[in-house]
PyMOL Python script that loads the backbone (N, CA, C, O; Angstrom):
from pymol import cmd

cmd.read_pdbstr("""\
ATOM      1  N   UNK A   1      -2.404  40.394  -0.293  1.00  0.00           N
ATOM      2  CA  UNK A   1      -2.185  40.399  -1.732  1.00  0.00           C
ATOM      3  C   UNK A   1      -1.119  41.423  -2.111  1.00  0.00           C
ATOM      4  O   UNK A   1      -0.347  41.207  -3.045  1.00  0.00           O
ATOM      5  N   UNK A   2      -1.080  42.535  -1.386  1.00  0.00           N
ATOM      6  CA  UNK A   2      -0.091  43.568  -1.691  1.00  0.00           C
ATOM      7  C   UNK A   2       1.325  43.061  -1.441  1.00  0.00           C
ATOM      8  O   UNK A   2       2.250  43.423  -2.167  1.00  0.00           O
ATOM      9  N   UNK A   3       1.502  42.217  -0.408  1.00  0.00           N
ATOM     10  CA  UNK A   3       2.822  41.657  -0.128  1.00  0.00           C
ATOM     11  C   UNK A   3       3.288  40.770  -1.282  1.00  0.00           C
ATOM     12  O   UNK A   3       4.473  40.740  -1.612  1.00  0.00           O
ATOM     13  N   UNK A   4       2.354  40.056  -1.885  1.00  0.00           N
ATOM     14  CA  UNK A   4       2.688  39.202  -3.017  1.00  0.00           C
ATOM     15  C   UNK A   4       3.264  40.021  -4.159  1.00  0.00           C
ATOM     16  O   UNK A   4       4.307  39.667  -4.708  1.00  0.00           O
ATOM     17  N   UNK A   5       2.588  41.126  -4.530  1.00  0.00           N
ATOM     18  CA  UNK A   5       3.047  41.954  -5.648  1.00  0.00           C
ATOM     19  C   UNK A   5       4.360  42.643  -5.319  1.00  0.00           C
ATOM     20  O   UNK A   5       5.218  42.791  -6.189  1.00  0.00           O
ATOM     21  N   UNK A   6       4.525  43.067  -4.067  1.00  0.00           N
ATOM     22  CA  UNK A   6       5.780  43.701  -3.653  1.00  0.00           C
ATOM     23  C   UNK A   6       6.933  42.710  -3.734  1.00  0.00           C
ATOM     24  O   UNK A   6       8.002  43.038  -4.250  1.00  0.00           O
ATOM     25  N   UNK A   7       6.722  41.502  -3.227  1.00  0.00           N
ATOM     26  CA  UNK A   7       7.767  40.476  -3.271  1.00  0.00           C
ATOM     27  C   UNK A   7       8.073  40.087  -4.715  1.00  0.00           C
ATOM     28  O   UNK A   7       9.235  39.903  -5.075  1.00  0.00           O
ATOM     29  N   UNK A   8       7.045  39.962  -5.534  1.00  0.00           N
ATOM     30  CA  UNK A   8       7.240  39.620  -6.941  1.00  0.00           C
ATOM     31  C   UNK A   8       8.081  40.681  -7.633  1.00  0.00           C
ATOM     32  O   UNK A   8       9.002  40.352  -8.381  1.00  0.00           O
ATOM     33  N   UNK A   9       7.775  41.948  -7.390  1.00  0.00           N
ATOM     34  CA  UNK A   9       8.523  43.042  -8.016  1.00  0.00           C
ATOM     35  C   UNK A   9       9.965  43.072  -7.527  1.00  0.00           C
ATOM     36  O   UNK A   9      10.883  43.273  -8.322  1.00  0.00           O
ATOM     37  N   UNK A  10      10.174  42.874  -6.223  1.00  0.00           N
ATOM     38  CA  UNK A  10      11.527  42.936  -5.667  1.00  0.00           C
ATOM     39  C   UNK A  10      12.417  41.822  -6.196  1.00  0.00           C
ATOM     40  O   UNK A  10      13.611  42.033  -6.408  1.00  0.00           O
ATOM     41  N   UNK A  11      11.857  40.646  -6.411  1.00  0.00           N
ATOM     42  CA  UNK A  11      12.678  39.497  -6.807  1.00  0.00           C
ATOM     43  C   UNK A  11      12.732  39.275  -8.315  1.00  0.00           C
ATOM     44  O   UNK A  11      13.620  38.575  -8.803  1.00  0.00           O
ATOM     45  N   UNK A  12      11.804  39.855  -9.052  1.00  0.00           N
ATOM     46  CA  UNK A  12      11.740  39.573 -10.480  1.00  0.00           C
ATOM     47  C   UNK A  12      11.520  40.827 -11.329  1.00  0.00           C
ATOM     48  O   UNK A  12      10.971  40.729 -12.427  1.00  0.00           O
ATOM     49  N   UNK A  13      11.930  41.987 -10.854  1.00  0.00           N
ATOM     50  CA  UNK A  13      11.661  43.230 -11.590  1.00  0.00           C
ATOM     51  C   UNK A  13      12.339  43.245 -12.957  1.00  0.00           C
ATOM     52  O   UNK A  13      11.745  43.716 -13.927  1.00  0.00           O
ATOM     53  N   UNK A  14      13.554  42.746 -13.056  1.00  0.00           N
ATOM     54  CA  UNK A  14      14.250  42.718 -14.341  1.00  0.00           C
ATOM     55  C   UNK A  14      13.541  41.840 -15.351  1.00  0.00           C
ATOM     56  O   UNK A  14      13.411  42.208 -16.518  1.00  0.00           O
ATOM     57  N   UNK A  15      13.080  40.677 -14.906  1.00  0.00           N
ATOM     58  CA  UNK A  15      12.365  39.755 -15.797  1.00  0.00           C
ATOM     59  C   UNK A  15      11.036  40.357 -16.230  1.00  0.00           C
ATOM     60  O   UNK A  15      10.646  40.244 -17.391  1.00  0.00           O
ATOM     61  N   UNK A  16      10.347  40.993 -15.300  1.00  0.00           N
ATOM     62  CA  UNK A  16       9.057  41.599 -15.629  1.00  0.00           C
ATOM     63  C   UNK A  16       9.224  42.745 -16.625  1.00  0.00           C
ATOM     64  O   UNK A  16       8.480  42.835 -17.602  1.00  0.00           O
ATOM     65  N   UNK A  17      10.199  43.619 -16.379  1.00  0.00           N
ATOM     66  CA  UNK A  17      10.437  44.736 -17.293  1.00  0.00           C
ATOM     67  C   UNK A  17      10.925  44.248 -18.655  1.00  0.00           C
ATOM     68  O   UNK A  17      10.477  44.740 -19.691  1.00  0.00           O
ATOM     69  N   UNK A  18      11.835  43.289 -18.652  1.00  0.00           N
ATOM     70  CA  UNK A  18      12.350  42.751 -19.911  1.00  0.00           C
ATOM     71  C   UNK A  18      11.267  42.060 -20.726  1.00  0.00           C
ATOM     72  O   UNK A  18      11.181  42.246 -21.940  1.00  0.00           O
ATOM     73  N   UNK A  19      10.449  41.268 -20.064  1.00  0.00           N
ATOM     74  CA  UNK A  19       9.356  40.600 -20.763  1.00  0.00           C
ATOM     75  C   UNK A  19       8.339  41.580 -21.311  1.00  0.00           C
ATOM     76  O   UNK A  19       7.873  41.442 -22.442  1.00  0.00           O
ATOM     77  N   UNK A  20       7.996  42.578 -20.499  1.00  0.00           N
ATOM     78  CA  UNK A  20       7.048  43.600 -20.955  1.00  0.00           C
ATOM     79  C   UNK A  20       7.592  44.416 -22.114  1.00  0.00           C
ATOM     80  O   UNK A  20       6.873  44.704 -23.071  1.00  0.00           O
ATOM     81  N   UNK A  21       8.865  44.790 -22.028  1.00  0.00           N
ATOM     82  CA  UNK A  21       9.488  45.565 -23.101  1.00  0.00           C
ATOM     83  C   UNK A  21       9.591  44.733 -24.377  1.00  0.00           C
ATOM     84  O   UNK A  21       9.338  45.239 -25.470  1.00  0.00           O
ATOM     85  N   UNK A  22       9.961  43.459 -24.243  1.00  0.00           N
ATOM     86  CA  UNK A  22      10.033  42.582 -25.406  1.00  0.00           C
ATOM     87  C   UNK A  22       8.676  42.412 -26.069  1.00  0.00           C
ATOM     88  O   UNK A  22       8.576  42.411 -27.296  1.00  0.00           O
ATOM     89  N   UNK A  23       7.641  42.268 -25.268  1.00  0.00           N
ATOM     90  CA  UNK A  23       6.285  42.138 -25.806  1.00  0.00           C
ATOM     91  C   UNK A  23       5.867  43.419 -26.527  1.00  0.00           C
ATOM     92  O   UNK A  23       5.287  43.366 -27.612  1.00  0.00           O
ATOM     93  N   UNK A  24       6.162  44.557 -25.925  1.00  0.00           N
ATOM     94  CA  UNK A  24       5.821  45.844 -26.531  1.00  0.00           C
ATOM     95  C   UNK A  24       6.552  46.043 -27.856  1.00  0.00           C
ATOM     96  O   UNK A  24       5.953  46.490 -28.834  1.00  0.00           O
ATOM     97  N   UNK A  25       7.827  45.717 -27.893  1.00  0.00           N
ATOM     98  CA  UNK A  25       8.596  45.842 -29.139  1.00  0.00           C
ATOM     99  C   UNK A  25       8.036  44.903 -30.200  1.00  0.00           C
ATOM    100  O   UNK A  25       7.935  45.276 -31.369  1.00  0.00           O
ATOM    101  N   UNK A  26       7.672  43.687 -29.799  1.00  0.00           N
ATOM    102  CA  UNK A  26       7.075  42.749 -30.746  1.00  0.00           C
ATOM    103  C   UNK A  26       5.786  43.278 -31.354  1.00  0.00           C
ATOM    104  O   UNK A  26       5.559  43.139 -32.556  1.00  0.00           O
ATOM    105  N   UNK A  27       4.945  43.882 -30.530  1.00  0.00           N
ATOM    106  CA  UNK A  27       3.691  44.458 -31.022  1.00  0.00           C
ATOM    107  C   UNK A  27       3.985  45.611 -31.982  1.00  0.00           C
ATOM    108  O   UNK A  27       3.333  45.737 -33.018  1.00  0.00           O
ATOM    109  N   UNK A  28       4.966  46.454 -31.640  1.00  0.00           N
ATOM    110  CA  UNK A  28       5.324  47.562 -32.522  1.00  0.00           C
ATOM    111  C   UNK A  28       5.832  47.061 -33.869  1.00  0.00           C
ATOM    112  O   UNK A  28       5.487  47.624 -34.909  1.00  0.00           O
ATOM    113  N   UNK A  29       6.651  46.004 -33.862  1.00  0.00           N
ATOM    114  CA  UNK A  29       7.166  45.456 -35.117  1.00  0.00           C
ATOM    115  C   UNK A  29       6.016  44.925 -35.965  1.00  0.00           C
ATOM    116  O   UNK A  29       5.993  45.130 -37.179  1.00  0.00           O
ATOM    117  N   UNK A  30       5.071  44.250 -35.341  1.00  0.00           N
ATOM    118  CA  UNK A  30       3.926  43.720 -36.087  1.00  0.00           C
ATOM    119  C   UNK A  30       3.074  44.855 -36.650  1.00  0.00           C
ATOM    120  O   UNK A  30       2.661  44.800 -37.808  1.00  0.00           O
ATOM    121  N   UNK A  31       2.811  45.876 -35.850  1.00  0.00           N
ATOM    122  CA  UNK A  31       1.929  46.962 -36.272  1.00  0.00           C
ATOM    123  C   UNK A  31       2.582  47.923 -37.264  1.00  0.00           C
ATOM    124  O   UNK A  31       1.953  48.323 -38.244  1.00  0.00           O
ATOM    125  N   UNK A  32       3.834  48.294 -37.017  1.00  0.00           N
ATOM    126  CA  UNK A  32       4.460  49.374 -37.781  1.00  0.00           C
ATOM    127  C   UNK A  32       5.587  48.928 -38.700  1.00  0.00           C
ATOM    128  O   UNK A  32       6.016  49.706 -39.552  1.00  0.00           O
ATOM    129  N   UNK A  33       6.075  47.715 -38.559  1.00  0.00           N
ATOM    130  CA  UNK A  33       7.190  47.224 -39.369  1.00  0.00           C
ATOM    131  C   UNK A  33       8.501  47.357 -38.622  1.00  0.00           C
ATOM    132  O   UNK A  33       8.630  48.137 -37.678  1.00  0.00           O
ATOM    133  N   UNK A  34       9.467  46.577 -39.070  1.00  0.00           N
ATOM    134  CA  UNK A  34      10.753  46.520 -38.383  1.00  0.00           C
ATOM    135  C   UNK A  34      11.502  47.849 -38.410  1.00  0.00           C
ATOM    136  O   UNK A  34      11.949  48.324 -37.366  1.00  0.00           O
ATOM    137  N   UNK A  35      11.642  48.448 -39.578  1.00  0.00           N
ATOM    138  CA  UNK A  35      12.473  49.656 -39.690  1.00  0.00           C
ATOM    139  C   UNK A  35      11.832  50.867 -39.033  1.00  0.00           C
ATOM    140  O   UNK A  35      12.542  51.700 -38.469  1.00  0.00           O
ATOM    141  N   UNK A  36      10.517  50.989 -39.087  1.00  0.00           N
ATOM    142  CA  UNK A  36       9.849  52.083 -38.373  1.00  0.00           C
ATOM    143  C   UNK A  36      10.033  51.922 -36.864  1.00  0.00           C
ATOM    144  O   UNK A  36      10.276  52.898 -36.155  1.00  0.00           O
ATOM    145  N   UNK A  37       9.917  50.692 -36.382  1.00  0.00           N
ATOM    146  CA  UNK A  37      10.131  50.434 -34.958  1.00  0.00           C
ATOM    147  C   UNK A  37      11.571  50.727 -34.572  1.00  0.00           C
ATOM    148  O   UNK A  37      11.825  51.319 -33.523  1.00  0.00           O
ATOM    149  N   UNK A  38      12.514  50.320 -35.410  1.00  0.00           N
ATOM    150  CA  UNK A  38      13.930  50.578 -35.147  1.00  0.00           C
ATOM    151  C   UNK A  38      14.212  52.079 -35.096  1.00  0.00           C
ATOM    152  O   UNK A  38      14.974  52.540 -34.246  1.00  0.00           O
ATOM    153  N   UNK A  39      13.601  52.835 -35.998  1.00  0.00           N
ATOM    154  CA  UNK A  39      13.773  54.288 -36.011  1.00  0.00           C
ATOM    155  C   UNK A  39      13.246  54.919 -34.720  1.00  0.00           C
ATOM    156  O   UNK A  39      13.912  55.766 -34.124  1.00  0.00           O
ATOM    157  N   UNK A  40      12.069  54.514 -34.295  1.00  0.00           N
ATOM    158  CA  UNK A  40      11.481  55.062 -33.062  1.00  0.00           C
ATOM    159  C   UNK A  40      12.332  54.689 -31.850  1.00  0.00           C
ATOM    160  O   UNK A  40      12.548  55.521 -30.969  1.00  0.00           O
ATOM    161  N   UNK A  41      12.817  53.447 -31.796  1.00  0.00           N
ATOM    162  CA  UNK A  41      13.672  53.029 -30.684  1.00  0.00           C
ATOM    163  C   UNK A  41      14.975  53.820 -30.655  1.00  0.00           C
ATOM    164  O   UNK A  41      15.442  54.213 -29.586  1.00  0.00           O
ATOM    165  N   UNK A  42      15.563  54.055 -31.830  1.00  0.00           N
ATOM    166  CA  UNK A  42      16.802  54.832 -31.910  1.00  0.00           C
ATOM    167  C   UNK A  42      16.580  56.266 -31.428  1.00  0.00           C
ATOM    168  O   UNK A  42      17.393  56.807 -30.678  1.00  0.00           O
ATOM    169  N   UNK A  43      15.483  56.875 -31.861  1.00  0.00           N
ATOM    170  CA  UNK A  43      15.167  58.239 -31.414  1.00  0.00           C
ATOM    171  C   UNK A  43      14.932  58.285 -29.904  1.00  0.00           C
ATOM    172  O   UNK A  43      15.346  59.232 -29.235  1.00  0.00           O
ATOM    173  N   UNK A  44      14.273  57.272 -29.377  1.00  0.00           N
ATOM    174  CA  UNK A  44      14.009  57.211 -27.945  1.00  0.00           C
ATOM    175  C   UNK A  44      15.306  57.094 -27.155  1.00  0.00           C
ATOM    176  O   UNK A  44      15.488  57.781 -26.151  1.00  0.00           O
ATOM    177  N   UNK A  45      16.203  56.230 -27.604  1.00  0.00           N
ATOM    178  CA  UNK A  45      17.484  56.049 -26.910  1.00  0.00           C
ATOM    179  C   UNK A  45      18.323  57.312 -26.986  1.00  0.00           C
ATOM    180  O   UNK A  45      18.921  57.716 -25.988  1.00  0.00           O
ATOM    181  N   UNK A  46      18.376  57.943 -28.153  1.00  0.00           N
ATOM    182  CA  UNK A  46      19.128  59.197 -28.283  1.00  0.00           C
ATOM    183  C   UNK A  46      18.539  60.285 -27.397  1.00  0.00           C
ATOM    184  O   UNK A  46      19.277  61.039 -26.763  1.00  0.00           O
ATOM    185  N   UNK A  47      17.216  60.370 -27.351  1.00  0.00           N
ATOM    186  CA  UNK A  47      16.567  61.344 -26.483  1.00  0.00           C
ATOM    187  C   UNK A  47      16.878  61.101 -25.018  1.00  0.00           C
ATOM    188  O   UNK A  47      17.099  62.046 -24.260  1.00  0.00           O
ATOM    189  N   UNK A  48      16.895  59.853 -24.622  1.00  0.00           N
ATOM    190  CA  UNK A  48      17.237  59.508 -23.239  1.00  0.00           C
ATOM    191  C   UNK A  48      18.674  59.916 -22.913  1.00  0.00           C
ATOM    192  O   UNK A  48      18.937  60.521 -21.874  1.00  0.00           O
ATOM    193  N   UNK A  49      19.600  59.578 -23.815  1.00  0.00           N
ATOM    194  CA  UNK A  49      21.017  59.889 -23.577  1.00  0.00           C
ATOM    195  C   UNK A  49      21.228  61.399 -23.487  1.00  0.00           C
ATOM    196  O   UNK A  49      21.917  61.873 -22.584  1.00  0.00           O
ATOM    197  N   UNK A  50      20.647  62.151 -24.403  1.00  0.00           N
ATOM    198  CA  UNK A  50      20.793  63.609 -24.385  1.00  0.00           C
ATOM    199  C   UNK A  50      20.142  64.182 -23.117  1.00  0.00           C
ATOM    200  O   UNK A  50      20.720  65.059 -22.475  1.00  0.00           O
ATOM    201  N   UNK A  51      18.974  63.709 -22.759  1.00  0.00           N
ATOM    202  CA  UNK A  51      18.304  64.182 -21.551  1.00  0.00           C
ATOM    203  C   UNK A  51      19.096  63.877 -20.294  1.00  0.00           C
ATOM    204  O   UNK A  51      19.166  64.701 -19.382  1.00  0.00           O
ATOM    205  N   UNK A  52      19.693  62.694 -20.242  1.00  0.00           N
ATOM    206  CA  UNK A  52      20.516  62.318 -19.090  1.00  0.00           C
ATOM    207  C   UNK A  52      21.735  63.222 -18.974  1.00  0.00           C
ATOM    208  O   UNK A  52      22.108  63.654 -17.883  1.00  0.00           O
ATOM    209  N   UNK A  53      22.344  63.497 -20.111  1.00  0.00           N
ATOM    210  CA  UNK A  53      23.526  64.373 -20.092  1.00  0.00           C
ATOM    211  C   UNK A  53      23.154  65.798 -19.700  1.00  0.00           C
ATOM    212  O   UNK A  53      23.913  66.466 -18.998  1.00  0.00           O
ATOM    213  N   UNK A  54      22.004  66.264 -20.143  1.00  0.00           N
ATOM    214  CA  UNK A  54      21.550  67.605 -19.761  1.00  0.00           C
ATOM    215  C   UNK A  54      21.275  67.653 -18.256  1.00  0.00           C
ATOM    216  O   UNK A  54      21.593  68.643 -17.597  1.00  0.00           O
ATOM    217  N   UNK A  55      20.685  66.586 -17.715  1.00  0.00           N
ATOM    218  CA  UNK A  55      20.463  66.504 -16.272  1.00  0.00           C
ATOM    219  C   UNK A  55      21.775  66.556 -15.508  1.00  0.00           C
ATOM    220  O   UNK A  55      21.820  67.038 -14.376  1.00  0.00           O
ATOM    221  N   UNK A  56      22.838  66.061 -16.122  1.00  0.00           N
ATOM    222  CA  UNK A  56      24.161  66.087 -15.502  1.00  0.00           C
ATOM    223  C   UNK A  56      24.888  67.407 -15.758  1.00  0.00           C
ATOM    224  O   UNK A  56      26.085  67.527 -15.494  1.00  0.00           O
ATOM    225  N   UNK A  57      24.161  68.387 -16.269  1.00  0.00           N
ATOM    226  CA  UNK A  57      24.642  69.764 -16.481  1.00  0.00           C
ATOM    227  C   UNK A  57      25.688  69.885 -17.572  1.00  0.00           C
ATOM    228  O   UNK A  57      26.562  70.748 -17.493  1.00  0.00           O
ATOM    229  N   UNK A  58      25.618  69.037 -18.589  1.00  0.00           N
ATOM    230  CA  UNK A  58      26.495  69.172 -19.744  1.00  0.00           C
ATOM    231  C   UNK A  58      25.776  70.014 -20.796  1.00  0.00           C
ATOM    232  O   UNK A  58      24.553  69.956 -20.922  1.00  0.00           O
ATOM    233  N   UNK A  59      26.545  70.791 -21.544  1.00  0.00           N
ATOM    234  CA  UNK A  59      25.936  71.578 -22.620  1.00  0.00           C
ATOM    235  C   UNK A  59      25.789  70.703 -23.862  1.00  0.00           C
ATOM    236  O   UNK A  59      26.409  69.645 -23.971  1.00  0.00           O
ATOM    237  N   UNK A  60      24.965  71.160 -24.786  1.00  0.00           N
ATOM    238  CA  UNK A  60      24.756  70.420 -26.033  1.00  0.00           C
ATOM    239  C   UNK A  60      26.074  70.288 -26.796  1.00  0.00           C
ATOM    240  O   UNK A  60      26.337  69.243 -27.390  1.00  0.00           O
ATOM    241  N   UNK A  61      26.901  71.327 -26.787  1.00  0.00           N
ATOM    242  CA  UNK A  61      28.192  71.293 -27.490  1.00  0.00           C
ATOM    243  C   UNK A  61      29.084  70.212 -26.880  1.00  0.00           C
ATOM    244  O   UNK A  61      29.743  69.480 -27.619  1.00  0.00           O
ATOM    245  N   UNK A  62      29.122  70.097 -25.561  1.00  0.00           N
ATOM    246  CA  UNK A  62      29.929  69.065 -24.901  1.00  0.00           C
ATOM    247  C   UNK A  62      29.428  67.665 -25.273  1.00  0.00           C
ATOM    248  O   UNK A  62      30.222  66.750 -25.489  1.00  0.00           O
ATOM    249  N   UNK A  63      28.123  67.513 -25.342  1.00  0.00           N
ATOM    250  CA  UNK A  63      27.544  66.217 -25.695  1.00  0.00           C
ATOM    251  C   UNK A  63      27.940  65.833 -27.116  1.00  0.00           C
ATOM    252  O   UNK A  63      28.348  64.698 -27.364  1.00  0.00           O
ATOM    253  N   UNK A  64      27.821  66.773 -28.048  1.00  0.00           N
ATOM    254  CA  UNK A  64      28.155  66.500 -29.446  1.00  0.00           C
ATOM    255  C   UNK A  64      29.640  66.200 -29.591  1.00  0.00           C
ATOM    256  O   UNK A  64      30.019  65.305 -30.346  1.00  0.00           O
ATOM    257  N   UNK A  65      30.488  66.941 -28.874  1.00  0.00           N
ATOM    258  CA  UNK A  65      31.929  66.704 -28.952  1.00  0.00           C
ATOM    259  C   UNK A  65      32.295  65.312 -28.443  1.00  0.00           C
ATOM    260  O   UNK A  65      33.214  64.683 -28.967  1.00  0.00           O
ATOM    261  N   UNK A  66      31.580  64.825 -27.423  1.00  0.00           N
ATOM    262  CA  UNK A  66      31.855  63.480 -26.919  1.00  0.00           C
ATOM    263  C   UNK A  66      31.408  62.408 -27.905  1.00  0.00           C
ATOM    264  O   UNK A  66      32.007  61.334 -27.960  1.00  0.00           O
ATOM    265  N   UNK A  67      30.370  62.684 -28.679  1.00  0.00           N
ATOM    266  CA  UNK A  67      29.852  61.700 -29.622  1.00  0.00           C
ATOM    267  C   UNK A  67      30.665  61.626 -30.903  1.00  0.00           C
ATOM    268  O   UNK A  67      30.714  60.574 -31.541  1.00  0.00           O
ATOM    269  N   UNK A  68      31.311  62.736 -31.296  1.00  0.00           N
ATOM    270  CA  UNK A  68      32.089  62.766 -32.534  1.00  0.00           C
ATOM    271  C   UNK A  68      33.462  62.144 -32.326  1.00  0.00           C
ATOM    272  O   UNK A  68      33.995  62.171 -31.216  1.00  0.00           O
ATOM    273  N   UNK A  69      34.041  61.581 -33.389  1.00  0.00           N
ATOM    274  CA  UNK A  69      35.399  61.042 -33.280  1.00  0.00           C
ATOM    275  C   UNK A  69      36.407  62.155 -32.953  1.00  0.00           C
ATOM    276  O   UNK A  69      36.131  63.327 -33.212  1.00  0.00           O
ATOM    277  N   UNK A  70      37.571  61.802 -32.389  1.00  0.00           N
ATOM    278  CA  UNK A  70      38.559  62.817 -31.979  1.00  0.00           C
ATOM    279  C   UNK A  70      39.000  63.751 -33.089  1.00  0.00           C
ATOM    280  O   UNK A  70      39.297  64.911 -32.803  1.00  0.00           O
ATOM    281  N   UNK A  71      39.057  63.319 -34.320  1.00  0.00           N
ATOM    282  CA  UNK A  71      39.521  64.164 -35.422  1.00  0.00           C
ATOM    283  C   UNK A  71      38.580  65.323 -35.728  1.00  0.00           C
ATOM    284  O   UNK A  71      38.998  66.297 -36.353  1.00  0.00           O
ATOM    285  N   UNK A  72      37.324  65.243 -35.305  1.00  0.00           N
ATOM    286  CA  UNK A  72      36.354  66.265 -35.604  1.00  0.00           C
ATOM    287  C   UNK A  72      36.242  67.309 -34.499  1.00  0.00           C
ATOM    288  O   UNK A  72      35.540  68.309 -34.654  1.00  0.00           O
ATOM    289  N   UNK A  73      36.917  67.083 -33.407  1.00  0.00           N
ATOM    290  CA  UNK A  73      36.845  68.037 -32.293  1.00  0.00           C
ATOM    291  C   UNK A  73      37.666  69.266 -32.588  1.00  0.00           C
ATOM    292  O   UNK A  73      38.597  69.230 -33.392  1.00  0.00           O
ATOM    293  N   UNK A  74      37.315  70.359 -31.930  1.00  0.00           N
ATOM    294  CA  UNK A  74      38.028  71.620 -32.141  1.00  0.00           C
ATOM    295  C   UNK A  74      39.417  71.566 -31.586  1.00  0.00           C
ATOM    296  O   UNK A  74      40.157  72.545 -31.678  1.00  0.00           O
TER     297      UNK A  74
END
""", "prot")
cmd.dss("prot")
cmd.show_as("cartoon", "prot")
cmd.util.cbc("prot")
cmd.orient("prot")
């Protein structure tokens, strides 16, 4: 039985994750509303991006400078 789950994950991991994430987002929209769900998703994505950049040893100032348009940079 373990081989079945391993093979299923190896060949269909994207479909499984996408389906699960879509189902979870659908439940959140039903429970909390569209805009509240959108706000939480936006905060989650921003947190991920900032955390990833920090893991790559970038400072907060460097991250903000990359996000701002060129005219706002020092």
